[in-house]
N, C-alpha and C positions, 0 to 999 in steps of 0.2 A: 649559566641558566639564560636557556635563546628567551628574548622577547619580541611580540608578533601582536599586531592589531587586533587582527583577526586570526582565529584557526578556524579550519572546515572539518570536519570528522566525516570521511565516506567521500569517495569520489565517482561515486556514479553520476547518473545523470542530475540530480538534487544536486548535490557537493559543488560538479561543474560549475550550473548554471548561479547557484548560490553566489560561488565566487567571480563569475563573471559579472554579474550584476551589481556586485558589491565595489569591485574594481572600476567599472564603467561610474559609479557615484562619486569615486574619489577614496576611496581606501586603498592603500599602496602595497600595504606590509600584509599579506596575506600568505597565508600556508595552508595547504589540501595534504591532510593523512589518509591515506589510503592503504588497507590491508592487503590487498589482491598485488598481485604483478603486473596489471594493468588499470587505468580507470575506466571508467565507462559502465561499470557494474554489470548489472542483468541483462543490459542491451546487447552485450558483446556474444550471447548465445542467443537472442531472437532473430533469426533469420530470416523472419518471413518479414514483409510491408507492413505498412497501415500507421506507422510513427510518424509523428512530426508534422499532420495537417493542421496544427493549430500553430506549433512555432517557429515551422519555417514555409508553411504555407505548400506543402507538396507530400507527398507520400515517398517515406522511406522506410529501410529496413533499420532494424534494432543496432548493426554495426556501422551503419552509414549515420544515423543520427549520432550516436555517439561519437565518432570521429569528428562531426562538424563542432562538437562543442570542445575537445580535444584541441582541435586546431586553434578554436576563436580563443581557449586558455591560453596555450602556447605563446600566440601573437598578442598576448596583453601580459606577456611574462610572468604567469602566476606557477608558482613552483610547487608541484607535486611529489612528496613523499611517498613512495610505491612501496610495497612489501613492509609497511610497518604497519604495527599493530599498537593500539593505543591502550593500557590497561589501567587507567587511573584516570580521573578528573575533581580536581577539588572546584568548593564552591567558590575559592577566590580566583579561580579560572586558571594553576595551575594544571597542564596536561603532562601527562607521562606516556611515554611511547617508546618502543623498543623497534629495531631494525639492524640491517647488517654492518651499521655505522655505530654500535652500541644502543645505551639507554639513556634517553633523553627527558629532561624538563624542561616545559616550555610555557612561559606565563603572556596570557593571552590578554586583552582587553576586551575581547567579545569572542564569543564560541556558536559558530551553528551546526548541530548535530544532525545530518542526512546520512544515517546510519541503514536504512533499508530494512529489510523482514527477512522472515526464515521459513521455511515449510512446516506445517504441521507434517508431523511423521506418523507409522502404523501405531505405535505406543501412543500417542496422544488421543485416539479414536478409541481403543482397548476392543479392537476387533477380536472375535473367538477365532480359536486355530491355532495351528502351528506358525514357523516364524520360520519358512524356507528363502532361500534365495530367488530374487525373481521378483522382489517387490521394491517400488522406487518410489521419491516423490516424483512428480511430473517434471520439476524443475533440474532433477539430477539427470532424468531420461536423456531432457532437452540440451543440458552439457555435454552427455556421451557421445550423442547422434549430432548435434551441430557442431560442438568444438573439436570432439575427437574420432569422429568418424565410426561411432561403435554404436550398431542397432542392438538394444537392449534385448528384444524376445519378436518371434513371428506371430505370436496369439497373444492379444491384448485386451485387457478388462480395465476401465477407467472408472474408479471411485471419485466423485465429487465433479461438479460443473464448472468450478473457477476458469476464466479465463487461458491460464497455461495446459490445464488440461484438455481444453478443447482445440485447440490450438495442435498440442500433442495430438491428438487425437486424428489431424488430418496429414501432421506430418509421418505417421509412422504409415499410414496408407499409400501417402506417396512414397515413402522406401520401401513399399511391399508386404510391409504386414498387414494381417486380417484384426482389426477392432473390434469386438464382439458388441461392444456396448459401454455406453457410459450410463453410471446409477448416481441420481441423486438425491440425498434423503429428503431435501424439501421440497413440497409441491410445486416449485417455480424454481428454474435455473439461476445458479448465479453467476453468471457471465454473463458478457455482452450479448446484448439480440442477435447483432451482426456476425458474432463467433457462432453460435447457435445453427445460423444456418449456413454460413459458408464453412464450415466444419464439419457439422454433422449433416444436416440436411441436404446437402449436397453431397455426400458421399454417402449417404443411405446408412448411417451408422444411428442406432436405436437411442433413444435416451429414456430412462426408468425414472421417472419420477416420483416421490414417495417410496425409495427402493434404497437399502442400503447394502453391502455385503457382510453377509450375515455368517460366513462361514470361509477360511482358508483353508487349502488341502493340498497336502504336499512333506515330506519328511527333509529331505536336502532340497529338493527343486521343486518349486510350483508346480503343481498338477492341476488344479482348477481351485475355482472358487464357487460359492453359491451366494446370489441375491434373494432378498426376502422385501416383502411389501412393509412399508411402515405405517400405524394408524396414527390418528392426529395428534396424540401426545407425543410421537416418534418413537413408538416402543415397538418391536420386530411382532411382527403378526404370525404365530406357529404355522407352522406345515404348509406352509407357503412358499417353501424357496425353488428357486429354477438354478440347476448347473450348470456351468459354462467352463469346457478342458482348453484352458489358458496355460501358459508359460510365463507372462508379466503382467502383474499390478499395476498400474500408475497411480498414485493418490493424488489429487487435488482439492484439498478438504480443506483450504485456507492457509492463510500468512497471517503471521505475529509479528510485529513490529521489534526488531531487536534493541532494548533499552537497558541491557545491564549497566551502562557507566551509567545510566541516569539513576539507576534504582541504588546503585551505589553511593548517591547522592544523598539517600534518602529520601527522597524527591517522590511523593504518591505518583500513582500513574491511573488513569482513566480505566475503568472496570471495562467500559465499551470497546475501545478504540486501543488500548493495549500499549498508549502511547502517554506522551507530558500532558497536563493540564495547561494550557496557552490563555494568552490573552490575544487580543485583535491584531498584534504585532508578532505573532506567533511566539512570543518570549512565555519562558515556563518559570523561567529566573533572572536575578537580578543580570542583565549582559549575555545568556544563553536562550536560545534560540532551535526551534525543531523546524524541519520540513520534509516532505516526502513520506517516502512508505514506512518511517522511523514514527513519523507522527501519528500516522493512518494510513491504511492500505488503501491507495487511487485505484481506479479505473484504467486511467490511460497515462502512459511516461507523459504527455505533454502537459495534465494537469499537475504532475510532480514537478514539471519544470517550471509553470508558472509559479506553484507556488514558494519554492526553492528559490528563483527569481526576485518575488517579494522579500525572502527572510534575508537576504543581501541588500534589499534596500534599507529595510527596517534597521541591521544593524549597522548601518551607515549613518542615519539619523539617533540611534544608541551612541555613537561615539560623538556625535556633536550636539546631544543633551536635548535632541530633539523629538522623543517619544511621548506618547500619552504618559499621563500618571493619575496618581489620585485613586480615589474610591472605586472600589472593581463590582459591577453589575454582574451575577450569574446570568448562565442562558440555561433554561429549565426545558430538557425535552419534557412534551407531553404525549397524546394520542398520537399512535402511530410511527414514532420517531425512535429511531434505534442511538443515533448520537448525533451529536452536533460539533460542529468546531467554526469559530474559538468556543470554548467553554465559557467564558468571560470576557468582559470590555470594561475599560476604562469610563469615568462619567463625562471625560473629556475627549472621547475617542472619535476620531475621526470617521467619514464613513468609509465600512470595511464590506469584504464579502464572507459569507455566511455558508456553510456547507453542509449538508445532513443527510442523511439515507430513512427509508422509511424502513417499514418492517414487512411488509407486503407489497404484493405488485396492486396498484389501484389507478383505475384508468381515468377516474376525473377527481379531482379533490380540491377545497380548499387549504389552503396556508395560512394560518391566523397567527397574528403576534399580538401580545397581552404585555399588558404592567400590570400585576397583580389581576387581578378580573375584570380588567378595563383594557377592552379590543382595539386597537390602534389601526392596525393594517391588516387585509385580505386579501388574497392572489390566488387565482383559479388557474391549475395546473395540471394538465394532462398527461397521462401514462408516465407513472412513478416505478421504479421496480427496485428493490432491495441493490440488487447490482450496481447501480448508477446512479454517484452522486447527484444532488440537486443542488444548486448553486441561486442563492438570492443577494443583491445587494443590499445592505442594512447602511440606507443614507438620511439624511435628516430630518426626513419626517416619520422616521421609526426613532431616533436617537435623540430628538428635542423632546418626544412624548415619556421619556423612560424615567421615571422616579425610583423604583425599585428595581427587581429581578424582570429580565424579559424572558416570558414562557412562548415557546412554539409549539402549536400542534398541527395535524393534518389530519383536516375533517372529510371523510368520503364522502361521494357525490353521488348517490343512486339516481343510473337513469332512470 
């Protein structure tokens, strides 16, 4: 059995950043396990620019961002096992994996899970109609086009306004396809504002809010779809369908963190994030940390990089017995909050960052922090959107006033 100080499961942007920061802190015995044939994760197929503004202070394409991380990991002599599938992790931190060199068991002192996420498929949303060819997730279509050089269709419709779907709308137009529209079941877009402007508005692609695909038409190949408006309960309004003749339907209907390994540990997942429940150190079990899209779905790769960098630092402190311990306080989500991270923190916690999403667009709001019913801090924020994480520093002015659990709510201020 091999022994390692730190194993990182997943060699995407999160895994690379976690390894780099851990090595710089002083952990020398690190191993990254990556199931793909190349490190970098989803960045390798994201050939558009817009990455790296926070991390590298310049605008890069996805592959360029990934290459910088891979180059730095190589310079730091951090080993990466590619084409390696992790099959099991135990609570005493034994990792079982398999690759071309055989079956391995590796004993770790600490583990960081940077496992990424996967796309929701057509079966997950139960759209009525047949199941012909010509229906892809937006990520699949992105890989086929950007890495394999294959255009999946000429007449496109997109369901869901997630960022990958919006970016692929623009990408398809640039490759000569006709994008007939984007349908979004919510009354607001789930993509970043800049992507709505740059990928839809700039190309005159219509966005149908409060609409969904109500029927798929075609036997062997997709021939058409119908979209229908939905009511406030997200139920299809009958006799209101509009038909589009298309050969391709792309799905951008959400991402789900890949946490089968953690589930096999019988560790509960957060019902909202679908990731593990972590403390302020990003730790969900003794010596096990999570970061990136396997913890929760992020807006930007730069945010993944920042979070994973912190996970690497925290792993170093764990190995040196320097993490906060003791009683845990819960963080309770109240009015207008979808979820918060972390979900708990220790009574002796040092200042940390709290991230959360709102449940609806709010132009002006008071963010309030409570210890039971006692208001301890209030912050005014403008322009809050569900697609964008809000980050607040939880400093001593809040921590020193917490005796029970910390509740957080967002109160809308009407102009």
